LOGU-421377 format. One record per residue: residue in three letters; residue number from 0; x, y, z of N, C-alpha, C, O in turn. Coordinates in nm, 2 decimals. Atoms other than C-alpha are relative to their C-alpha. Last residue first. Layout:
N
residuo / num / nx / ny / nz / cax / cay / caz / cx / cy / cz / ox / oy / oz
ALA / NUM / X / Y / Z / X / Y / Z / X / Y / Z / X / Y / Z
...
This chain:
73
residuo / num / nx / ny / nz / cax / cay / caz / cx / cy / cz / ox / oy / oz
ASN / 72 / -0.03 / 0.03 / 0.14 / 2.31 / 0.15 / -3.22 / 0.14 / 0.01 / -0.03 / 0.19 / -0.01 / -0.14
ILE / 71 / -0.07 / -0.12 / 0.04 / 2.28 / 0.14 / -2.84 / 0.05 / -0.03 / -0.14 / 0.13 / -0.12 / -0.16
ARG / 70 / -0.09 / 0.00 / 0.12 / 2.03 / -0.12 / -2.74 / 0.06 / 0.13 / -0.03 / -0.01 / 0.23 / -0.02
GLY / 69 / 0.06 / 0.04 / 0.13 / 1.89 / -0.12 / -2.40 / 0.11 / 0.01 / -0.11 / 0.23 / 0.03 / -0.09
LEU / 68 / -0.08 / -0.08 / 0.10 / 2.08 / -0.12 / -2.07 / -0.05 / -0.05 / -0.13 / -0.02 / -0.16 / -0.18
HIS / 67 / 0.03 / 0.01 / 0.15 / 1.85 / -0.24 / -1.80 / 0.09 / 0.10 / -0.08 / 0.09 / 0.21 / -0.05
THR / 66 / -0.11 / 0.06 / 0.07 / 2.01 / -0.27 / -1.46 / -0.02 / -0.01 / -0.15 / 0.07 / -0.06 / -0.22
GLY / 65 / -0.04 / 0.13 / -0.04 / 1.78 / -0.04 / -1.27 / 0.12 / -0.05 / -0.08 / 0.21 / 0.03 / -0.12
ARG / 64 / -0.03 / 0.07 / 0.12 / 1.64 / 0.26 / -1.47 / 0.04 / -0.15 / 0.04 / 0.02 / -0.24 / -0.04
ALA / 63 / 0.12 / 0.03 / 0.07 / 1.47 / 0.39 / -1.16 / 0.03 / -0.08 / -0.12 / -0.06 / -0.17 / -0.16
GLU / 62 / 0.07 / 0.09 / -0.08 / 1.79 / 0.37 / -0.96 / -0.13 / -0.04 / -0.07 / -0.17 / -0.16 / -0.07
ALA / 61 / -0.07 / 0.12 / 0.01 / 1.98 / 0.54 / -1.23 / -0.07 / -0.11 / 0.08 / -0.08 / -0.23 / 0.03
ALA / 60 / 0.04 / 0.05 / 0.13 / 1.72 / 0.81 / -1.24 / 0.07 / -0.13 / -0.02 / 0.01 / -0.23 / -0.08
THR / 59 / 0.14 / 0.05 / 0.00 / 1.75 / 0.86 / -0.87 / -0.04 / -0.06 / -0.13 / -0.11 / -0.16 / -0.13
PRO / 58 / 0.00 / 0.13 / -0.07 / 2.13 / 0.88 / -0.89 / -0.14 / -0.06 / 0.00 / -0.16 / -0.18 / -0.01
THR / 57 / -0.01 / -0.01 / -0.15 / 2.09 / 1.17 / -1.14 / 0.00 / -0.14 / 0.06 / -0.05 / -0.23 / -0.01
ASP / 56 / -0.14 / 0.04 / -0.03 / 2.16 / 1.15 / -1.52 / 0.02 / 0.01 / 0.15 / 0.14 / 0.03 / 0.20
LEU / 55 / 0.00 / 0.14 / -0.04 / 1.79 / 1.14 / -1.60 / 0.14 / -0.04 / 0.03 / 0.16 / -0.16 / 0.05
GLY / 54 / -0.02 / 0.00 / -0.14 / 1.74 / 1.52 / -1.62 / 0.01 / -0.14 / 0.06 / -0.03 / -0.17 / 0.18
LEU / 53 / 0.13 / 0.04 / -0.07 / 1.59 / 1.49 / -1.96 / 0.01 / 0.00 / 0.15 / -0.08 / -0.03 / 0.22
MET / 52 / 0.10 / -0.10 / 0.04 / 1.88 / 1.69 / -2.12 / -0.13 / -0.03 / 0.07 / -0.21 / 0.06 / 0.10
ALA / 51 / -0.02 / -0.13 / -0.07 / 2.13 / 1.49 / -1.92 / -0.11 / 0.10 / -0.03 / -0.16 / 0.17 / 0.06
MET / 50 / 0.03 / 0.02 / -0.14 / 1.99 / 1.16 / -2.04 / 0.01 / 0.12 / 0.08 / -0.07 / 0.15 / 0.17
LEU / 49 / 0.14 / 0.01 / -0.01 / 2.00 / 1.28 / -2.40 / -0.05 / -0.02 / 0.15 / -0.14 / 0.04 / 0.19
GLU / 48 / 0.05 / -0.13 / 0.02 / 2.36 / 1.39 / -2.36 / -0.15 / 0.00 / 0.01 / -0.21 / 0.09 / 0.07
ALA / 47 / -0.03 / -0.09 / -0.12 / 2.47 / 1.07 / -2.20 / -0.06 / 0.14 / -0.02 / -0.12 / 0.19 / 0.08
ARG / 46 / 0.08 / 0.05 / -0.12 / 2.29 / 0.86 / -2.47 / 0.02 / 0.09 / 0.12 / -0.07 / 0.13 / 0.18
ASP / 45 / 0.13 / -0.04 / 0.03 / 2.45 / 1.07 / -2.75 / -0.09 / -0.04 / 0.11 / -0.18 / 0.04 / 0.16
GLN / 44 / 0.00 / -0.15 / -0.02 / 2.79 / 1.02 / -2.59 / -0.14 / 0.05 / -0.03 / -0.19 / 0.13 / 0.05
PRO / 43 / 0.00 / -0.03 / -0.14 / 2.73 / 0.64 / -2.56 / 0.00 / 0.15 / 0.03 / -0.07 / 0.19 / 0.12
ASP / 42 / -0.13 / 0.04 / -0.06 / 2.63 / 0.61 / -2.93 / 0.00 / 0.04 / 0.15 / -0.09 / 0.11 / 0.19
THR / 41 / -0.08 / 0.05 / 0.11 / 2.32 / 0.64 / -3.15 / 0.14 / -0.05 / 0.05 / 0.20 / -0.13 / -0.02
ALA / 40 / -0.13 / -0.06 / 0.01 / 2.07 / 0.67 / -2.87 / 0.09 / -0.06 / -0.10 / 0.09 / -0.18 / -0.12
HIS / 39 / -0.02 / -0.10 / 0.11 / 1.73 / 0.55 / -2.96 / 0.13 / 0.07 / -0.01 / 0.16 / 0.13 / -0.11
CYS / 38 / 0.04 / 0.06 / 0.13 / 1.67 / 0.23 / -2.75 / 0.03 / 0.09 / -0.12 / 0.05 / 0.04 / -0.23
ASP / 37 / -0.09 / 0.11 / 0.03 / 1.86 / 0.36 / -2.44 / -0.02 / -0.06 / -0.14 / 0.07 / -0.10 / -0.21
VAL / 36 / -0.14 / -0.06 / 0.04 / 1.68 / 0.69 / -2.46 / 0.09 / -0.11 / -0.03 / 0.16 / -0.11 / -0.13
THR / 35 / 0.02 / -0.06 / 0.13 / 1.34 / 0.50 / -2.46 / 0.13 / 0.06 / -0.05 / 0.17 / 0.05 / -0.17
HIS / 34 / 0.01 / 0.11 / 0.10 / 1.45 / 0.29 / -2.17 / -0.01 / 0.05 / -0.14 / 0.06 / 0.00 / -0.23
ALA / 33 / -0.14 / 0.05 / 0.02 / 1.56 / 0.60 / -1.98 / 0.00 / -0.12 / -0.10 / 0.09 / -0.13 / -0.18
ALA / 32 / -0.07 / -0.09 / 0.07 / 1.21 / 0.75 / -2.04 / 0.15 / -0.04 / -0.03 / 0.20 / -0.03 / -0.14
GLN / 31 / 0.04 / 0.01 / 0.14 / 1.04 / 0.44 / -1.93 / 0.07 / 0.10 / -0.09 / 0.11 / 0.06 / -0.20
GLY / 30 / -0.05 / 0.12 / 0.06 / 1.25 / 0.43 / -1.61 / -0.04 / -0.02 / -0.15 / 0.04 / -0.07 / -0.23
ARG / 29 / -0.14 / -0.02 / 0.02 / 1.18 / 0.79 / -1.54 / 0.06 / -0.12 / -0.06 / 0.14 / -0.11 / -0.15
GLN / 28 / -0.02 / -0.08 / 0.11 / 0.81 / 0.73 / -1.58 / 0.14 / 0.03 / -0.04 / 0.18 / 0.03 / -0.16
LEU / 27 / 0.04 / 0.07 / 0.12 / 0.81 / 0.44 / -1.35 / 0.02 / 0.08 / -0.12 / 0.08 / 0.03 / -0.22
LYS / 26 / -0.10 / 0.10 / 0.02 / 1.00 / 0.63 / -1.08 / -0.02 / -0.08 / -0.13 / 0.07 / -0.11 / -0.21
GLU / 25 / -0.11 / -0.07 / 0.05 / 0.76 / 0.92 / -1.12 / 0.12 / -0.09 / -0.03 / 0.19 / -0.08 / -0.13
ASP / 24 / 0.04 / -0.04 / 0.14 / 0.46 / 0.69 / -1.08 / 0.12 / 0.07 / -0.06 / 0.15 / 0.05 / -0.18
ARG / 23 / 0.00 / 0.13 / 0.08 / 0.61 / 0.53 / -0.76 / -0.02 / 0.04 / -0.15 / 0.05 / -0.02 / -0.24
LEU / 22 / -0.14 / 0.05 / 0.02 / 0.70 / 0.87 / -0.62 / 0.01 / -0.12 / -0.08 / 0.10 / -0.13 / -0.17
LYS / 21 / -0.07 / -0.09 / 0.09 / 0.35 / 1.00 / -0.69 / 0.14 / -0.04 / -0.02 / 0.19 / -0.04 / -0.13
THR / 20 / 0.04 / 0.03 / 0.14 / 0.19 / 0.69 / -0.54 / 0.07 / 0.09 / -0.10 / 0.11 / 0.05 / -0.20
ALA / 19 / -0.06 / 0.13 / 0.05 / 0.40 / 0.72 / -0.23 / -0.04 / -0.03 / -0.14 / 0.04 / -0.08 / -0.22
ARG / 18 / -0.14 / -0.02 / 0.02 / 0.30 / 1.09 / -0.19 / 0.07 / -0.13 / -0.05 / 0.15 / -0.12 / -0.15
ALA / 17 / -0.01 / -0.08 / 0.12 / -0.07 / 1.01 / -0.23 / 0.15 / 0.03 / -0.04 / 0.19 / 0.02 / -0.16
GLU / 16 / 0.03 / 0.09 / 0.12 / -0.04 / 0.73 / 0.02 / 0.01 / 0.08 / -0.13 / 0.06 / 0.02 / -0.23
ALA / 15 / -0.12 / 0.10 / 0.02 / 0.13 / 0.96 / 0.27 / -0.02 / -0.09 / -0.12 / 0.07 / -0.12 / -0.19
LEU / 14 / -0.11 / -0.08 / 0.06 / -0.14 / 1.23 / 0.21 / 0.13 / -0.09 / -0.02 / 0.19 / -0.08 / -0.12
ARG / 13 / 0.03 / -0.03 / 0.14 / -0.42 / 0.98 / 0.26 / 0.11 / 0.08 / -0.07 / 0.15 / 0.05 / -0.18
GLN / 12 / -0.01 / 0.12 / 0.08 / -0.26 / 0.86 / 0.58 / -0.02 / 0.02 / -0.14 / 0.05 / -0.03 / -0.23
ARG / 11 / -0.14 / 0.03 / 0.01 / -0.21 / 1.21 / 0.71 / 0.02 / -0.13 / -0.08 / 0.11 / -0.13 / -0.16
GLY / 10 / -0.06 / -0.09 / 0.10 / -0.57 / 1.29 / 0.63 / 0.15 / -0.02 / -0.02 / 0.19 / -0.01 / -0.13
THR / 9 / 0.04 / 0.04 / 0.13 / -0.69 / 0.98 / 0.81 / 0.05 / 0.09 / -0.11 / 0.09 / 0.04 / -0.21
ASP / 8 / -0.08 / 0.13 / 0.03 / -0.48 / 1.06 / 1.12 / -0.04 / -0.05 / -0.14 / 0.04 / -0.09 / -0.22
SER / 7 / -0.14 / -0.04 / 0.03 / -0.61 / 1.43 / 1.11 / 0.08 / -0.13 / -0.03 / 0.17 / -0.13 / -0.12
THR / 6 / -0.01 / -0.06 / 0.14 / -0.97 / 1.32 / 1.09 / 0.14 / 0.03 / -0.04 / 0.18 / 0.01 / -0.16
SER / 5 / 0.03 / -0.14 / 0.01 / -0.93 / 1.10 / 1.40 / 0.01 / 0.05 / -0.14 / 0.08 / -0.02 / -0.22
ARG / 4 / -0.11 / -0.08 / 0.04 / -0.96 / 0.73 / 1.37 / -0.04 / 0.15 / 0.00 / -0.15 / 0.18 / -0.04
PRO / 3 / 0.01 / -0.05 / 0.14 / -1.24 / 0.57 / 1.56 / 0.13 / 0.09 / -0.03 / 0.18 / 0.16 / 0.06
ALA / 2 / 0.05 / -0.14 / 0.01 / -1.13 / 0.39 / 1.88 / 0.00 / 0.05 / -0.14 / 0.09 / 0.01 / -0.22
THR / 1 / -0.11 / -0.09 / 0.05 / -1.11 / 0.02 / 1.85 / -0.06 / 0.14 / -0.01 / -0.17 / 0.16 / -0.05
MET / 0 / 0.06 / -0.10 / 0.09 / -1.33 / -0.21 / 2.06 / 0.11 / 0.10 / -0.04 / 0.19 / 0.14 / 0.05
């Protein structure tokens, strides 16, 4: 027989799940933004400036972007 979970354990689990969901959603959104910048930048300098403006020039952003390098006109 399993002991019932305490309210605090359930609350901690829900909080951890919410945090994980938030991080996953932010990573996805950053990746989508980086992809959009990659597709619309006119040259490497323009891309770098746009990425910096959006706060996507951080290691976390690079991780979210992965290895995708879109079209640079």
